[in-house]
N, C-alpha and C positions, 0 to 999 in steps of 0.2 A: 745473670750477677756477673757485672763485669770484673775483670781483673785490674784493680788501679795502680799495681806496680808491672809495668813492663818488663821488668828485667826479673821477675822472680815468680814461680808457679805458687798456686794455693797451697799445694801439696808441701811445698817447702816452708810455708808461714805457718800454715795449720795444721798439717798431717791430721787430714779430714778422714783419711782411711781407718781409723782407729774407732770413729763415730760411728761405723755401722755395725760395730760387736759391743758397743760398750753399753747399750741399754739391755735391761734384765727384763724386759717385758717380750723379749725377741722369741723366747722360748715357748711363750704362752700363745703368740700370733703364729708362730708355726705349726704349732700342735694345733692351733683352730683350722689352718690352712690345711692341714694333712686329713684332718677329719672330714672337712668339707671343702671342696673346690669352690664351689659356688659361694662360698662366705669371702667376704674382702675386710681387709682391715682399714681402719681410719686413724688408728692411734699411731701416728706417726711423729715423733720427737721433732722439734724444731731443728736441733743440731743434724738427724739424720737428713731434713730437707735441705740444708744449708751443704752437707756433704755431699748430697746429689749434684747441685749446682755448681760446688768448687770441682766435683769431678768432670762434669760436662764440659766447663770452660775449660780446664785445662787440656781435656782430649781434642777441641776445637781449635787450641792453640798448637799444640803439637802433640799427635797421637802419639807415636811413637817413644816418645821419650815418657808421657804420661803412662801408658800401658806397663814400659820397664820398670818404671819406680812401682808402680801398683804391684807386680807378680813378685817384686823382690820384697814383699812384705811377707812376715812369719805367718800370720792369719790370713792369707789370701784365700785360701778354700773358704774359710768360715766368713769372709767378706762376700765371696760369690754366692755363697748361701745365703747370707741374710739380703744382697741384693735381689735374687730370684725370689725371695718372700715377697719384695717391693712390686713385684710383677702384677698381682693382683689387687694392689691398691685402686680403690676406684677413682682417685683422682688421675686425670690423664696425663697431666704434665708428670708426676712422679713415676707412674706406669711407662711414659714414653722413653724418659731420661732412663730408666733402670734396664730398658731394653737394649737403649744405644750402647749403654756401657757394657752389658752382656754381648753382643755384637760385635763389638769394638776389641773387647778381650779375645774371644776367639777366633778373630782374625790374624791371631800370631800363633806359631807354632808351639810356642810356650803357654802361651793363654789355653789354647784347646786342649794341650796336655791335662793343666789344672782343672779345666772345665770336666772332663772325663772322670778326673781323680774325685772331684767333689761331687759331681751328681750320678757316676756310674760305677766305679771300682770300689771306693769307700763310702757309699751312700750311706746315712743313718735313717733310723725310722722317722726324725723330724725333718729330713732333708726334702725339701719341696721336689715334685714332679715336673722337672723344668720341660720335658716334652710336651706333656699335657697341657702344661701354662701357656707355650709357646704356640702349640696349636689353637688353644681357647683366645688367645692374642689375635690369630689371623680373623678372626670374626668380631674383632673389637670396632667400635663405632669411630674412633680417632685413628686419621689416617697415617698420622706420626707412629703409634703404637703399632698398625698392621706392617708400616713399612720396615721398622726396627726388628721386628719378630721374623719377618719373611727372610731379612738378610742375616738373621742371627742362625736359622734354619739351614738358609742355604751354604753358610759358610762350615756349621756342622756336617752336612752332606758331603762336603770335598773330601772327608777321609773314609776310609773304609770301616774304621772304629765307630765314626759318626752315623755313617750308612745302617750299619748294624743296631746302633742303638735306635734309630728311628724304625727300621723295617721289622724289628722284633717287638716292637711297642704296640700297646692293645688299640691305642687311638690312631693307628697307621692309615685305616680305612676313612676316618673322618678327617685325618690329616690331609689325604689326597683331595677329598670332596673340597675342602676348604681352599687349596691351592689353586685347583683347577677353577673354581669359581671365579678366582681373581685374576685369571688369564686376561678377562676384558674390562679390567678396571682401567678407569680413564687417567690414573696416576702411573705413567710409563715406568716408572721405579718399581712401584708396587709389581705390575704385570712382568717386569724383566726378572725381578728375584723370585717369585712363585714358579716363573718359568724355570728358573735355575734349580729349583729344589726338585721339580719333576724330572729334568734331564738327569740329575745326580742321582735320583731314585732309580732311574731306569737303566742305570750301569750295571746294578745288579741284575742276574737273572729272576731272582725272587721279586725285585721291585716291579719288572715287566708282568711277571705272572700276576701278582697283586692287583695291578691295574685293567689287566686283560680278563681276570675273574671276578672285577668289584661288581657288587650288584648294580652299580649305576654308571656301567663300563662304557656304555653309548654317549651317554651324557657327555662323560668324562673326555672320550675320544672325539666327539664333535668339538667340544670346548679347545682341545690341544691342535685340533686341526684348522680350528677357526683363526688360533693364535698365529699361524702362518702369513698373518697379513703382514706386508711389509712397511706399515705406517709405522710401528715400531721394531726397529732393527733388532735391539735386544732382545724382546719377546720373542719376535720369530726365529731369529738364532737358537735359542735354547728351545723351542717347540721342535723347529727341524731335528735337532739332535733326538729329542724325544720319540717322536714319530720313527724316525732311522731304527731307533733300538725297539722299538713295539715290534714294527714290521719286518725285524730281520729272519725270524721264522715265519712258516707257512701258517702256523696258528695265527699270530699276530697279522699277516696278511689276510686272512680270510675273516677275520674278525673285523678289524679296520675297514675294509671293502663291504662287509654286509652291514655295517653301521652308519657308515657314512656316504658309500659310493665310492668307486674309483675315480671319477671324473674331477672331484674336489682336490684329491692330492696331487695328480697331474698338473692342473691348472695353477695350483698353488705354488709348485716347485718351478713352474716354466715362468711365472712371475718373479719368483724369487731369483731366477738365473738373468732373465731379461733385463728388467728395470731396474734392480737397486744395486748400487755401486757397493755397498756395505761388504768388504771382503769375508766378515764371518758368517754372513747370510750365504753369499755363494758357495763357501765351503761347506757347511752345513747342509744345505740344499744338495750339493754332490754327493754328498755320506748318506744323507737319505735316500736319493736313487740307486747307490749301489746296495743298500740295505735291501732295498724292495728287488733288485736283481740277482739275489744272491741266490736264488733258486729258480728252476724252469717255470714253475706258477707265477713267479713275480715277472719273469720276462714276457710270459704269455699277455699277461695282463698289460704290458707296456704295448704289444703288438695290437691290441684289443681297441687301443687309443691312438692307431697308428698318426694321422697327422700332428697332433701335440707331442707325440713321442718324436717326430724327425725335427720338432723345432726345439725341443730341449736339448737334442742332440747337437744341434748346430749352436745353441747358446753354450754347451759345455765346451764346446771347441772356439769359443771365441776366449775362453778363460785360459787357454794354451797360451796364448801371448801375453799374458800377465806379468809384470815386473816382480810379482812376490812368487816365492819358490813353493811357498806352502799352497797357495791357490792352483798352481800349477801340476802340485804332485796330488791334489784331491782330484781335480779334472781329469788327470791321466789315470788315478785309481778307479774313478766311475768310468770311464769307456773301458778301461781294461777289463772289469767287472761285468759289464753289457757285452763286449766282444768274445767273451767266454762264450757264449750261446750260441749254438748251431743257426746259422743264417744271420747271425747279427752285423757281421761285417758288412754284409750287403747294405744295410742301413746306414753304418758309419761311413762308408766310402762313397755314399751320395755325394758328399763334399769334396770335391775337385782339389782341395786345398790341404786335406787333413795329413797326407804324406809331407805335405813341404813342411807344416808346422813342426812334424815330428822331427824332421832333418834339422830345423832350426834349434828345437831344445837339446837335440844331442850335441849341437857346438857351443849353444850358450850356457847350458847348466850342467856342463863336464865334471863340475867341483862338489855336484850333491848327487850321493850315490843313491839315494832312494828315489829322486827323480828321474836318474837315468835307467834304474832298475824298473820303473813302471812304463818308461818311454818303450824300452827293449820289448817287454812282455807283450804291450799294445801292439806293437810292429808285429810281431811273430804271429798274434793272433789274426790280424788284418790279412796277411799273406799265405797263412798255410792252406786254403782252400783254393788259392787261384793256380790254376793248371798253366804249365810250361805251354809255350807257343810252341808251333810245329817247326821246325827246321824249313828255312827258307832257301830256295832252289835259286840260286843267281844265274849258273851256268857261265860262260864265257863269252866275251864281247866278241862281236863278229862271226862266232862259229854258226849260228844260225845260216847265215849267208851260204858256207859253205854246204851245209846238210839240205839245204832247200835248193840247191842245184839239180837234185834230182828232182823230176817233175811228179814222180809216182808216192814221195813219200806220205803226202796229205791223204792220198787215196788208201794206202796202206794202213795208215792211223785210223782212220774210218772203219776199214774192216776189221781191224783188232777191237774198236769200239763196240762194234755189232757183235762179233764173232765170241769173244772173251768176258762177257759181260757179267758172268757169274764169277769171276776171280777178280776179287777187289784189288788185290797186288798188281794185277797188270793192268787194270783199268787205272789205278792211281798212276803207275809209271807212265802210261800212255797219254794221260791228262797233263801230267809234268812236262813231258816232251812237246805235247801239242803247244801249251804255253808259252815255252820259251823260243818255240819258233815263231810265234806270233806277236810277241811283247813288244818287238820294236817297229811293228808296222803301224805306221802313223793313220791315224783315222781322217777320214774326208772333213774338209772343212765345211762348218755347218751354213743353211741356208735362212735368211731373214725371209719369212712368209710375208708378214704385216708388222707394221711399225707404227705404234701410237705413241701419245705424249708421255704414257705413266705405263706402258706395258708393250710388248712384241712377243710375236710368233716365230719359233725358230724350229728347223727340221734338219735331218741329214741322211745321208747313205751309209749304209754298213759293208766296209770292203773288206772284211776279214771274215775267214771260216771260223764257226765256233764250234767247239766241242759239245756243247750241250746250249741250243737257242733258249732255253729256258732260264738258263743260269747268268745268260749275258746280260749284263747292266751297263748302263749309260751315265758318267758323271759329267755335269754341266758345270762349268766354270766360267763366272762373269768377273771381270777385272781381276784375275789371277786369286779368285774367292771360291771354293766350291759352295754352290747355292742348292744342289738338288741331285737326287740320283732316280733315274727312270728306267722300265724296260721297253720302253717305247722309243720310236726314232722322231718324236717330235716333242716340243716342251713350251710352255708359257712363260715367259719371264714376265714378273710383277715388280710393282712397289718401287717403277723407276721414275727417275727425275727428269720432268721435261727439259727440251731443249740440252741435252747433254749425249756426250760421246761415250760409248760402251764398247768393248771386245769381249767375245765368248769363244769358248773353247769347248770340244767332246774329248771324253777318254773313257774308253773301255775296260770294265772291271768284271775280271772272272774269278770264280773261287780261288784259283790258283796265284792271282795277281792281277797287276793293273798294266795296261798297256801306257805308251808316251801319248802326250795329249795332240791334238789336230794343231793345225795354224788357224790364228786367232780371225776371227770376222769383226770389223769394225762397223758400227751402226750407228745411228744419230737419230735419238727420239725427236719427236714433233714438240712444236710449240705448245705451252698449256694455253686454253682459253682464260682470259683474264677474270678475276673474280670479281663480283659487284662491288659499287661503292659502298661506302659506310656513312651513316649519319646523315641520309638525306633529308634535310628540313626545309622550311620557309623561313627566311630571314626577313621580307616585309610582302606584303599584299596592299596592293591598292585597288581602287574601280577598274583600273583598264591594265595593270600589270603586275606580275608577280615576279619576285628575286628568289632564286631556289639556290643553295649550296650544298655540298657535302665534302667528306674527306675521302682521300685516296686510298685505296687500298694498295695491298703490298704488291707489286708488281715486278719484284726482282726476278722471279722465273718466267718473264712474258721478254720475247725478244725485241719486239718494235713496238713500243706504244704510240698509236696516232692520235690518241684525244679521248673525249668523252661524247656520245652521240645523245641527245634529247629526244624525246617524244613528248608530244603534247595530243593526248586523248589518243594514244597509239598511232600516231602519224607522226614521220621523221621530222622536226622542226628545224634543229641547228646543231653542227659539231662544233666543239671548243675545246682547247687544251687548258682552261683554268677550270678551278673546281666552283664555279658561281656562274650563274648565267639569267639574264633578264629576259621574261616574256611579256612581250607587250601587246596593244591590240585587243585587249580581252574585252568581255562582256561584263556589265555589273552585275553584282551578286550571281556569278554562277560558278558551278562545280567543274574543275578542269581535274584530269588524271595527267601527270607529269611523270614520264620514266626517264631514266639515266642507265647506261651500260659503258663498260669502258671498251675501246676498239683498238686492237692490235692487228699483227700481221695475219695472225691465225683466225681472226674474225671478231664478232661482237660478243661480249661477255654477255652472263645473265644481268636483267635489268633489276634495277630498285625503283620503287613507285611510291607515290606520294599524292593524295588528292588534297587539291587548293581550291578554297572558295574565295572568289574577290570580293572587296568591300561594297558594301551599300550606299546609296546617295545617305541615307539616314545616318549613317556610321561618319560621314566625312562634314556633317553639319555641325557646328558649335552647339552648345548647350546656350540657352537664353542667359543673359549677363544677371548679375547678382549685384544689390547695392549694399554696401558695407556703411556708409554714411550716407544720411539725407537730412538735409539743412533746409532753410529758409532761400537761400539762393544758390546753393551747390548741391552736389550729388558726387558720390564716389562710387564708381562703377568698376566691376571686375567679372572676367570670365575666364573660361577654361578652353584649352586646345581642345579640337574636336578627337574622337575616339580612333579613327581613322582619316589620316592627312592624305587626301588623294592629290599625289603628284607630288611636286616639289613646292614647299611651302614659300610663299613671299611676304605678305603683310597681314594684319589685320585692319578692318575698316569699322568705325563705329558710327553708326546713324543714328540721328535723333528725330522722333516725330515723322518719320518715313520720307524726309527731306532727301532733294537727289545728291547733295553735298555732305560728305562726313564731316563729323566734328573731330575725330582722330584718325591717324591712318600710322600704322607703324608695327613693330614686332611685339612691343608689351602687351600684358595681359590685364591692365589696369589703366582708367582714366579719372582725373578728377575734372568733373563740370562744374564752372563757375558762372556767376551773373545771372543766374536763372532767375524765373518769377517766382514768387512765394504763391503757395496755395494753388499750384497749377499741375496738371497730369501730364508727364513725358514719357514717351515710348521709345525704349533703346533696342536696338538690334545690332549683332556684330556680324561680319561678313569674315570670312577667311578666304585669303586669295591665294591661289596656287595656279602651276603650268596647268591643270586642268580645268580650270574655270575658277566659279565665286559661289561660296556654300554658305548661305544665309541663316542665321539662327532663328527660332522663334522669338517674337517680340516679347519684351519684359515691359510692364507699365510699373511706376512710380507715381507720386504725387509729392511736392516740397512742401514743407510745412506753412502755416499761415503767418502772414506777417501784418500785425496788428497795426502797424505805423503807415500804410497806405502809400509804401514808396512808389515814387515814379518812374524810377530810373528803368531804361530797357535792357532787356536779357541780351546778352551776349550773342545767342542762335536766334534772336527774335528780329524779323526785317523790321525795319524804321518804317513807320507808317507818316503820311504828309501831316496829319493834323495830331497833336497831343491827345492820350486817351483821356476819358473825362472819368473823374472818380465821384463813384455814387457814395452819396450820406449815409449814414446808418443811423438808426434810432439808438438813443442814448438810454442808459439806466434811469436817467433821470426823467424821462418820458414814461419809462414803464411803470414806475411807481407814482409818479406826480403827472396827472394828464395836464396836457396844455393846448392852448389854443391850435386847432389844426388847421387852420386857414394862415397861422403865422409862419413865416419860413423856417426850415428846419435846420437847426444849428448842430455843428459838429460834435462828435461825442466828447463828453466833459473828461477832462486829464484823469480823473478818479477812475473812469471806467476804463480808459486806456491801460491806467496802471494795474487794473485787476485782471485784463485779459493779458499782461506782460508777465505777470507774476505766476500765471496758470502755469505755465512750463518750467518743467522743473531743471533746476541749475545746480551741477554737482558739487559747484564751487561754494554755495551761498547756502545756508540753514535758514529759514525765515520762520519768524516766532512771532505770535502775536502779542502786541504792543497797547498800551492805552492812547488815545488820541490826545494831542497837545496842541496849544496854538499859542503861538509868539506874539508878542504885542507889537503892533507895529510902528516905525520910527516915527512916522508923519500922522498926524492926528487931522489931518483933511480928509482922509478917507479911511474908514473904521471896517471896511469890509476885510474879510478873510479869504483867502483864496484855499480850494484844496489842497491837501499835500500832495507834493510829487515824489517823494521819497518812501522808502520801505524800510522797517527795521532789518539789522544785517547783525550777523553774530557770526565773529572771525573765527576760522579754522585754521589748524597748524600748517603752515607755509609748505611743507612737503606733501602734503594731503590734497592741495589746491590746483586742479588742472587749468591751464590757459584759456583763451576765449577759442581757441582751435576744437576745444573738445566737442564732440557730439552732442548736439540737441535732441531731446525727445519730444513726440507729440503728445500733448495732454489730451484727454477727453473732454469734448465740447460740454459746456453747461445747459443743461434743458431749461426752458422756461419755468418748469414747476420750483427749480433751485432757485430762481431769482427773487421769490418772495422774502420780504424782510426776516430775518430769523430772529429769533426772542433775543438771544446772546450774541452780538455782533463781535466781530474779531477785525480790527481795523490795523492797518500799518500806522507806523508813526508818521507825522506829518511835517513838512517843512514849508513852513509859510514865511516866503519873503516879504518885504516891503512892497509897497504898490509903484515905487520908482525901478523896481527891480534891480536894486543895487547889486553889482559884480562881487561886491566884497561883504556880503552879507553873512551872517553867522549862524552857524548850523548848532543846533545841540540834540543830541540823541536821546529817544525815548528809553525808560526803564523797560527791560522785558519782562513779560510775565512768564509763569511756569510753563505753561502751556506751549507744546510744540508740534508745527505740522510737519509730519513726514515728508521725505522727499519726495517720493512716488505717489503721495496722495493729492489730488485735484482740490484745490480751492478757489473761494472767489472772495473778494473784498466787498465790504459792505457799502452799500449806496449811502451817499450825505445828501440829505435835502439840501439845496441851496435855493436861493429865491431867484425870480426872472432877472431882478436888478443886477445881480452879477455876471449874468451870462457875456456882456461884452469883455468885463474882465477875464472871464474864462478864456473866451478866445483871443485875447491878447496872450494870455498864458500859452496857449497851445502852439502859437507862433514864435511866441519867444523863447520859451524854455525848451529843454531836452527831452525829448521821447523816451529816453530809457535812463535807467537808474545811474547815478554817478558811479565810476568806479573809484574804490579808494583803495590806498595800497594798506597790505595786511598788518603793518606796524602802527596804525593809526588808533590811538586810544578811542573810546566811546565820546569823551567829553571834549575831545579836540574839535575844533570849526571845521569847515570846510574851506574856508579861505586858506587855513593853514596847511592842508594837505595839499 
């Protein structure tokens, strides 16, 4: 319910607080609730519902002002009791709003006082047991109710009186079970609120005792320990505080370790210290660890898990440089607690920077007395067990020269060493004098016995008398850096850089001190053998040559690079300075081993090998050509390049019918052959020409389509003969169906048969329909004969779908003799019958098409029309004078338009 007036609150306009105590049925409701907490009230008046909505809306608008207005009411305690009665309403909205109002009220100090007055100090027999009601709400199905109830309980536990109210209540054991089970809630607010309840309960010793002695303490402790997961910082912070309080005593430590295992708490605390950047998590993790180390038993638990314990100490040390002084204080407090145990300072001082960080804290946080106090206490604990060094005997410079003027002083000291060996004070003074006499004696310069690219062997001679030969040691100094100490007079220098200058020195070490260094010995390491080449691969392989390339390795450590040596079948082939080489004069389809190595002044490096197979002749031959378009007098030929081009490619040549002269020569991969013979077989071959030779493909055969008009022109690729070819006459359909005189000369096929053959080929631009035959009356009456029709029915198609004459023509299946029998129902094309004089301006009228339509890809034939022998001369004249193909009409010509008009 929204507040429509932005300048006023609902309590200023409606004073809804009085509605909570105005209903007379409240006493009955409360009496029912007191008798049975499991019963719920549904008899909530409409005014009460509205009052809840108004109250919640004002709280969300300004919580502080609304609570202040509410607490100023004279009947505030009665209102709180009425709202508490609404917590058991089975309506989730009413229950959740009531819990929200209760939690907001106890969030203030005055509201918490009224809460204790209403439910603890001046409690009546009709007052709701608010603790039991809130405990029961923790198991409610509605998450809002659970969240508000957990927040209310957490706020109540914030005071000593509130903790006593909960801890002394009979439902405290059930409350702990409900809160611990909600630690694993997916709602982070609920998990954080119940963690706060447990943390504040453990503030009291009786609270820790109740949890540790609970009948389900194993399950409760495991849930609290699992809540240390840093995925929810609020929950883990509260859980860390609760864990710290529970394990502060040895009983709690033993119970937790026996129930959950010590490794879980150490791993969880380490993760909280190392990974999470939340300051509260870091501080509470330090607090939990300090509680664990309050007793010797807890410190021994840390030593049992020593690797993780060292990592924990280093993580705490990083907190010392935090910018927040509370974080620094918690880290110092934790380290100081650990350092209080015997032997703990050794583990803390493993870090070489802890002392420097304590000095920085001393200078940086000098205004915070608590931080300074913890830092001073830790400083003292870290240094209390450090023993002072023995006073150093320096002597006077140049005094040894005067003492050594006596040649017998050294022998006398040896006698004292052997004679007074039971007197430690005499021995100690004698050793001190011996050292002072020999400390300025410079050792002999070391000798280089053997020098390699990454190592060297050195040795030296001892030129001083030692008090105890077993105690004499030698320090090796390489480039003014100490690299080792030995008892022998030789040493192996390792991990050197090739082709580099070094200087090495020797220094004597005795229990009393160190001698001065020897003079340096300078040496130069040998050059390193070069590394192998990288990425050796074949760029190209032909039948007789191979091109190999590689990547140059890192040659910065090599002194002088001479080039790359190649090997062919383990035989030296050629040296080059480039990262590529072409090896020729190879055999066809043969495997070769090729090695490459780097050559420097030091020698040849390791080889990199690769096996190469030269191409075969079959791979260099092109594939047979293909034919994408086949016509009656043209063929479109395509071909692909060979898989392996032997040598340098020059051109392609296309040969027809195995002739000596190619019909095409060039670098293109297709050719359009024209002026061919119809119904003729052709054989095409492609030849790829390179500098290695000629590579011919396998022949590919095709056949041009039939030409029904007996064209006699010669093909472009056919040699001209001296005499024109003879044309063989074919038998007409007329003779098939109507026998004629066998002795008579054979006539040429009638136009009707030629038209039948021509229309058998599918034309994509014309759909042929069956029409009724029609005969026009000739203009001349002298000759009443009718010629066979030379046209066919045409059905126009949309212009955008029509392809022009360069479209591909497809071959149709030939008609067998059985199909030439006269059909019962004949389908004939329309006829155009001109006059006998063949007038060029004759009129054409199109026949009306019937419904039946012949598909484009379906082969068909035209019916033969019986004609008398007397009309044969006219037929021959028609064959000579008329066109052999169907006349082309423009697409926009109507069917009734004459041919002469088009």
